TIDRENPA-9591 format. One line per 2 residues: number of its first residue (from 1); for each residue z, y, x of C-alpha. Coordinates in steps of 0.001 Angstrom, whole numbers. Example, Ala and Ser with C-alpha at 12.3 -4.5 7.8 and 13.67 -1.06 7.14 Angstrom:
% TIDRENPA-9591
1> 7800,-4500,12300 ~ 7140,-1060,13670 .
This chain:
% TIDRENPA-9591
1> 8681,26319,-85078 ~ 10448,23737,-83244 .
3> 7316,22652,-81630 ~ 6633,26345,-80388 .
5> 10099,26559,-78991 ~ 9966,23139,-76924 .
7> 6120,24752,-75918 ~ 7606,27764,-74824 .
9> 10359,26368,-73068 ~ 8569,23749,-70830 .
11> 6076,26766,-69882 ~ 9224,28402,-68501 .
13> 10685,25725,-66904 ~ 6854,24584,-65323 .
15> 6792,28561,-64134 ~ 10637,28392,-62943 .
17> 9742,25035,-60605 ~ 6501,26641,-59434 .
19> 7806,29912,-57856 ~ 11510,28986,-56841 .
21> 11179,25334,-56538 ~ 10499,24598,-53130 .
23> 13631,26992,-51640 ~ 15696,24834,-54737 .
25> 14458,21443,-53212 ~ 15814,23065,-49775 .
27> 18655,24079,-50516 ~ 19216,20868,-52338 .
29> 18780,18985,-49635 ~ 20648,21645,-47194 .
31> 17918,22912,-44648 ~ 17513,26761,-46528 .
33> 17150,29181,-44559 ~ 20790,29440,-42525 .
35> 20101,26384,-40618 ~ 16520,27044,-39431 .
37> 17382,29392,-36270 ~ 20233,26139,-35072 .
39> 17566,23872,-35513 ~ 14784,26008,-33681 .
41> 17114,26649,-30838 ~ 18025,23059,-30304 .
43> 14056,22240,-30296 ~ 13789,24796,-27725 .
45> 16616,23679,-25235 ~ 15687,20174,-25758 .
47> 11460,21496,-24763 ~ 13077,23409,-22242 .
49> 15321,20518,-20822 ~ 12423,18447,-20143 .
51> 9723,21198,-19417 ~ 12284,20995,-16119 .
53> 12068,17371,-15584 ~ 8542,16714,-14947 .
């Protein structure tokens, strides 16, 4: 019974990591979707500034 429970629990944990593991890891690091716009605007401003220098 314990072996069956262990297999089903590990299967559930693996499925959960596959489905939502990337978003969990990104939020753990601190780069979830909220900061994506800020980073994109910074890169865009940097590229626009360098485009006019040349």
